[in-house]
TITOR-366821 format. One line per field, with one value per residue: x, y, z of N, C-alpha, C, O, CB in turn; residue in one letter; residue number from 1. Coordinates in steps of 0.2 Angstrom, whole numbers. Atoms other than C-alpha are relative to their C-alpha. Glycine has a CB too. Layout:
n_xx: [X | ...]
n_yy: [Y | ...]
n_zz: [Z | ...]
ca_xx: [X | ...]
ca_yy: [Y | ...]
ca_zz: [Z | ...]
c_xx: [X | ...]
c_yy: [Y | ...]
c_zz: [Z | ...]
o_xx: [X | ...]
o_yy: [Y | ...]
o_zz: [Z | ...]
cb_xx: [X | ...]
cb_yy: [Y | ...]
cb_zz: [Z | ...]
aa: [A | ...]
i: [NUM | ...]
END
This chain:
n_xx: [3 | -3 | 5 | -4 | 5 | -2 | 4 | -1 | 3 | 1 | -1 | 5 | -3 | 6 | -1 | 4 | -2 | 3 | 2 | -4 | 2 | -6 | -1 | 1 | -2 | 5 | -4 | 2 | -5 | -4 | -7 | -4 | -2 | -6 | 1 | 6 | -2 | -4 | 5 | 3 | -5 | 0 | 5 | 2 | -6 | 0 | -1 | -7 | 0 | 4 | 7 | 1 | 2 | 6 | 5 | 0 | 3 | 7 | 3 | 1 | 4 | 7 | 4 | -1 | -4 | 0 | -7 | -1 | 6 | -3 | 5 | 2 | -3 | -6 | 1 | 1 | -6 | -3 | 3 | -2 | -7 | 0 | 3 | -5 | -2 | 6 | 2 | 8 | 0 | 3 | 0 | 7 | 0 | -2]
n_yy: [4 | 2 | 3 | 5 | 2 | 5 | 1 | 5 | -1 | 5 | -2 | 4 | 0 | 3 | 6 | 1 | 7 | -2 | 6 | 3 | 1 | 5 | -1 | 5 | 1 | 4 | 3 | -2 | 4 | -5 | -1 | 5 | 2 | -4 | -7 | -3 | 0 | -5 | -6 | 0 | -2 | -7 | -3 | 1 | 1 | 5 | 7 | 3 | 3 | 7 | -1 | -4 | 6 | 3 | -4 | 1 | 7 | 1 | -3 | 4 | 7 | -1 | -6 | -5 | 1 | -6 | -2 | -5 | -3 | -7 | -5 | -2 | -4 | 5 | 5 | -4 | -2 | 5 | 1 | -4 | 2 | 7 | 0 | -3 | 5 | 5 | 6 | -1 | -1 | -4 | -1 | 1 | 0 | 6]
n_zz: [4 | 6 | 6 | 7 | 5 | 5 | 6 | 5 | 6 | 4 | 8 | 4 | 6 | 3 | 4 | 5 | 4 | 7 | 2 | 4 | 9 | 4 | 7 | 4 | 7 | 4 | 6 | 7 | 6 | 3 | -4 | -2 | -9 | -4 | 1 | -5 | -6 | 0 | 0 | -6 | -4 | 2 | -2 | -7 | -4 | -5 | 2 | 3 | 6 | -1 | -2 | 7 | 3 | -3 | 1 | 8 | 1 | -2 | 5 | 6 | -1 | -2 | 3 | -3 | -6 | -4 | 0 | -6 | -5 | -3 | 0 | 6 | 3 | 3 | 6 | 6 | 4 | 3 | 6 | 6 | 2 | 3 | 6 | 4 | 3 | 4 | -4 | -3 | -6 | -2 | -7 | -4 | -7 | -4]
ca_xx: [3 | 11 | 1 | 8 | -2 | 2 | -4 | -5 | -8 | -13 | -7 | -20 | -14 | -28 | -27 | -35 | -35 | -38 | -48 | -37 | -37 | -29 | -21 | -25 | -14 | -24 | -16 | -15 | -7 | 3 | 17 | 31 | 34 | 50 | 43 | 28 | 40 | 52 | 37 | 31 | 49 | 50 | 32 | 31 | 48 | 43 | 43 | 57 | 61 | 54 | 37 | 37 | 38 | 25 | 13 | 17 | 14 | -2 | -9 | -4 | -11 | -27 | -31 | -27 | -16 | -15 | 0 | -2 | -14 | -12 | -23 | -32 | -21 | -5 | -15 | -20 | -2 | 4 | -11 | -5 | 13 | 9 | -2 | 12 | 19 | 2 | -2 | -21 | -22 | -36 | -40 | -54 | -58 | -51]
ca_yy: [148 | 140 | 137 | 124 | 123 | 108 | 109 | 92 | 94 | 80 | 80 | 75 | 67 | 64 | 46 | 45 | 28 | 31 | 16 | 3 | 1 | -13 | -10 | -24 | -30 | -38 | -52 | -46 | -54 | -39 | -38 | -49 | -57 | -49 | -31 | -33 | -38 | -24 | -11 | -17 | -14 | 4 | 8 | 1 | 3 | -7 | -24 | -35 | -44 | -60 | -51 | -42 | -61 | -68 | -55 | -56 | -75 | -75 | -62 | -73 | -89 | -82 | -66 | -55 | -51 | -40 | -29 | -17 | -12 | 7 | 23 | 29 | 43 | 31 | 18 | 30 | 35 | 17 | 13 | 28 | 23 | 5 | 11 | 21 | 5 | -2 | -13 | -16 | -10 | -5 | 0 | -7 | -3 | -16]
ca_zz: [276 | 262 | 246 | 233 | 217 | 207 | 188 | 180 | 162 | 152 | 134 | 122 | 107 | 95 | 87 | 71 | 63 | 44 | 35 | 26 | 6 | -4 | -19 | -31 | -46 | -60 | -73 | -90 | -106 | -111 | -98 | -96 | -77 | -75 | -81 | -68 | -54 | -59 | -60 | -43 | -35 | -43 | -37 | -20 | -10 | 4 | -6 | -8 | -24 | -15 | -10 | -29 | -36 | -26 | -29 | -49 | -48 | -38 | -50 | -64 | -57 | -49 | -59 | -46 | -30 | -16 | -17 | -1 | 13 | 17 | 19 | 4 | -1 | -2 | -11 | -25 | -26 | -28 | -40 | -51 | -50 | -55 | -69 | -77 | -81 | -90 | -76 | -71 | -54 | -44 | -25 | -13 | 4 | 16]
c_xx: [2 | -5 | 4 | -7 | 4 | -5 | 3 | -4 | 1 | 1 | -5 | 2 | -5 | 4 | -4 | 2 | -4 | -2 | 6 | -3 | 5 | 0 | 1 | 3 | -4 | 5 | -2 | 4 | 4 | 6 | 3 | 0 | 5 | -2 | -5 | 5 | 5 | -4 | -3 | 5 | 1 | -5 | 0 | 7 | 0 | 0 | 6 | -1 | -4 | -8 | -2 | -1 | -4 | -6 | -1 | -3 | -8 | -6 | -1 | -4 | -7 | -4 | 0 | 5 | 0 | 9 | 2 | -6 | 3 | -6 | -1 | 5 | 6 | -3 | -2 | 6 | 3 | -4 | 3 | 7 | 1 | -3 | 3 | 4 | -5 | -2 | -8 | 0 | -7 | -1 | -7 | 1 | 1 | -6]
c_yy: [-1 | -3 | -2 | -1 | -5 | 0 | -6 | 1 | -7 | 1 | -5 | 0 | -4 | -6 | -1 | -7 | 1 | -9 | -3 | -1 | -5 | 2 | -8 | 0 | -6 | -4 | 4 | -4 | 4 | 1 | -5 | -1 | 4 | 8 | 2 | -1 | 7 | 7 | 1 | 2 | 8 | 4 | 0 | -1 | -5 | -8 | -2 | -4 | -7 | 1 | 2 | -8 | -3 | 3 | 0 | -7 | -2 | 4 | -5 | -7 | 0 | 6 | 6 | -1 | 6 | 2 | 4 | 1 | 6 | 3 | 1 | 4 | -4 | -5 | 2 | 1 | -7 | -3 | 4 | -2 | -6 | 1 | 3 | -5 | -5 | -5 | 1 | 0 | 4 | 0 | -2 | 1 | -7 | -3]
c_zz: [-7 | -5 | -6 | -5 | -5 | -6 | -3 | -6 | -3 | -7 | -4 | -6 | -3 | -5 | -4 | -5 | -8 | -2 | -5 | -6 | -2 | -7 | -3 | -7 | -3 | -6 | -5 | -4 | -3 | 3 | 1 | 7 | 2 | -1 | 6 | 6 | 0 | 2 | 9 | 6 | 0 | 4 | 7 | 4 | 5 | -2 | -1 | -7 | 1 | -1 | -8 | -4 | 1 | -2 | -9 | 0 | 2 | -5 | -7 | 0 | 1 | -3 | 3 | 7 | 3 | 0 | 7 | 3 | 2 | 0 | -8 | -4 | -3 | -4 | -6 | -3 | -3 | -6 | -6 | -2 | -5 | -8 | -6 | -5 | -4 | 3 | 1 | 6 | 3 | 9 | 3 | 7 | 2 | 4]
o_xx: [1 | -7 | 7 | -12 | 8 | -10 | 8 | -10 | 6 | -3 | -5 | 2 | -6 | 9 | -9 | 7 | -10 | 1 | 8 | -9 | 11 | -4 | 5 | 1 | -6 | 9 | -8 | 9 | 7 | 10 | 0 | -2 | 5 | 2 | -6 | 4 | 4 | -2 | -4 | 3 | 2 | -3 | -1 | 8 | 5 | 1 | 10 | -7 | -7 | -12 | -7 | -7 | -7 | -11 | -7 | -8 | -11 | -11 | -6 | -7 | -10 | -9 | -2 | 5 | 0 | 14 | 8 | -11 | 8 | -11 | 3 | 6 | 8 | 0 | -1 | 7 | 5 | 0 | 3 | 8 | 4 | -1 | 2 | 6 | -3 | -3 | -11 | 0 | -8 | 3 | -12 | 7 | -1 | -5]
o_yy: [3 | -9 | 1 | -3 | -3 | -2 | -6 | 1 | -10 | 4 | -11 | 5 | -9 | -5 | -5 | -7 | 1 | -14 | 1 | -1 | -5 | 3 | -12 | 3 | -11 | -1 | 6 | -8 | 1 | 2 | -9 | 4 | 8 | 11 | 7 | 3 | 11 | 12 | 7 | 4 | 11 | 9 | 5 | -7 | -8 | -12 | 2 | -5 | -9 | -2 | 0 | -10 | -5 | -1 | 0 | -8 | -5 | 2 | -6 | -10 | -4 | 7 | 11 | -6 | 11 | -1 | 4 | 2 | 6 | 1 | -1 | 1 | -4 | -6 | -1 | 0 | -7 | -6 | 0 | -2 | -7 | -1 | 3 | -4 | -10 | -10 | 6 | -6 | 10 | -4 | 0 | -1 | -12 | -8]
o_zz: [-11 | -4 | -9 | -3 | -8 | -5 | -6 | -6 | -2 | -10 | -4 | -10 | -1 | -8 | -3 | -8 | -9 | 0 | -9 | -7 | 0 | -11 | 0 | -11 | -1 | -9 | -5 | -2 | -8 | -1 | 5 | 11 | 7 | 3 | 8 | 10 | 5 | 5 | 11 | 12 | 5 | 7 | 10 | 5 | 6 | 3 | -5 | -9 | -4 | -4 | -10 | -6 | -4 | -4 | -11 | -4 | -2 | -5 | -9 | -5 | -1 | -1 | 1 | 9 | 1 | 1 | 8 | -1 | 5 | -2 | -12 | -10 | -9 | -9 | -11 | -9 | -9 | -11 | -11 | -8 | -10 | -13 | -12 | -10 | -6 | -1 | 2 | 9 | 1 | 12 | 1 | 9 | -1 | 7]
cb_xx: [-7 | 6 | -5 | 6 | -2 | 0 | 1 | -2 | 2 | -5 | 8 | -6 | 7 | -5 | 0 | -2 | -3 | 7 | -8 | 3 | 1 | -2 | 7 | -6 | 7 | -6 | 0 | 1 | -4 | -3 | 1 | 6 | 3 | 7 | -3 | -7 | 5 | 4 | -6 | -2 | 6 | -2 | -5 | -6 | 1 | -7 | -4 | 3 | 8 | 2 | -1 | 7 | 3 | 1 | 1 | 7 | 4 | 0 | 4 | 7 | 2 | 0 | -6 | -6 | 6 | -4 | 1 | 4 | -2 | 6 | 1 | -6 | 1 | 4 | -5 | -3 | 5 | 1 | -6 | -1 | 3 | -5 | -6 | 4 | 3 | 1 | 6 | -4 | 7 | -6 | 2 | -3 | -6 | 6]
cb_yy: [2 | -5 | 5 | -9 | 7 | -6 | 6 | -7 | 6 | -3 | 0 | 2 | -3 | 6 | -4 | 8 | -8 | 4 | 0 | -6 | 8 | -7 | 6 | 0 | -2 | 5 | -7 | 6 | -4 | 6 | 4 | 1 | -9 | -1 | 1 | -5 | -6 | 0 | -3 | -7 | -4 | 0 | -2 | -6 | 6 | 2 | -2 | -4 | -2 | -4 | 7 | 6 | -3 | 1 | 7 | 1 | -4 | 3 | 6 | 0 | -3 | 0 | -1 | 3 | -1 | -2 | 4 | 7 | -5 | 3 | 6 | 4 | 5 | -4 | -5 | 7 | 3 | -4 | 2 | 7 | -2 | -5 | 3 | 4 | -3 | -2 | 0 | -5 | 3 | -2 | 6 | -7 | 4 | 1]
cb_zz: [-1 | 2 | -3 | 2 | -4 | 4 | -4 | 3 | -6 | 2 | -3 | -1 | 0 | -5 | 3 | -4 | 5 | -7 | -3 | 2 | -5 | 0 | -1 | 1 | 1 | -2 | 0 | -2 | -5 | -1 | 5 | -1 | 1 | -3 | -7 | 1 | 1 | -7 | -6 | 2 | -1 | -9 | -3 | 0 | 3 | 4 | -5 | 5 | -2 | 7 | 6 | -3 | 1 | 8 | 4 | -4 | 5 | 7 | -2 | -3 | 4 | 8 | -1 | 1 | -2 | 9 | -6 | -2 | 5 | -3 | 4 | 0 | 3 | 6 | 2 | 2 | 6 | 4 | 0 | 2 | 6 | 5 | 1 | 4 | 5 | -7 | 6 | -2 | 1 | -3 | 2 | -1 | 4 | 5]
aa: [M | S | S | T | T | T | T | D | R | E | T | Y | V | P | T | V | T | L | P | P | Y | V | V | I | L | H | N | D | H | H | N | E | M | G | D | V | V | S | A | L | L | K | S | V | S | S | L | S | R | G | D | A | E | M | I | M | L | E | A | H | N | T | G | H | A | M | V | I | V | C | P | L | E | Q | A | E | L | Y | R | D | R | L | R | T | F | N | L | G | V | T | I | E | K | A]
i: [1 | 2 | 3 | 4 | 5 | 6 | 7 | 8 | 9 | 10 | 11 | 12 | 13 | 14 | 15 | 16 | 17 | 18 | 19 | 20 | 21 | 22 | 23 | 24 | 25 | 26 | 27 | 28 | 29 | 30 | 31 | 32 | 33 | 34 | 35 | 36 | 37 | 38 | 39 | 40 | 41 | 42 | 43 | 44 | 45 | 46 | 47 | 48 | 49 | 50 | 51 | 52 | 53 | 54 | 55 | 56 | 57 | 58 | 59 | 60 | 61 | 62 | 63 | 64 | 65 | 66 | 67 | 68 | 69 | 70 | 71 | 72 | 73 | 74 | 75 | 76 | 77 | 78 | 79 | 80 | 81 | 82 | 83 | 84 | 85 | 86 | 87 | 88 | 89 | 90 | 91 | 92 | 93 | 94]
END
C-alpha cells in the first residue's frame, strides 16, 4: 500500500484597511499663492504642479481645499510638513 499525503496550506494574509483621513488646506491672507503651491509640492510628493495650483485656488476661492486622502499617520505627517510653511492645515476623518 502506498500512502500519499498531500498537504495544501493556505497562506493567510491579513488585510487591514486603515480608515481614511482628509488633509485640508485653509485659506489665509498671509501667504502668497506661489508660496502655497511651492509648499504643497515640497510637502506632498505625489502632487503635480497642476494639482497643487488647483488645491491652492480652491482654498483661495472657497476657504478650504482637500489636499490628499490617506491613513491617519500619513495625514499627520503631511499636516505637520505643511504647517512648517505657516499654512493653515487640519485633518478630518473621511
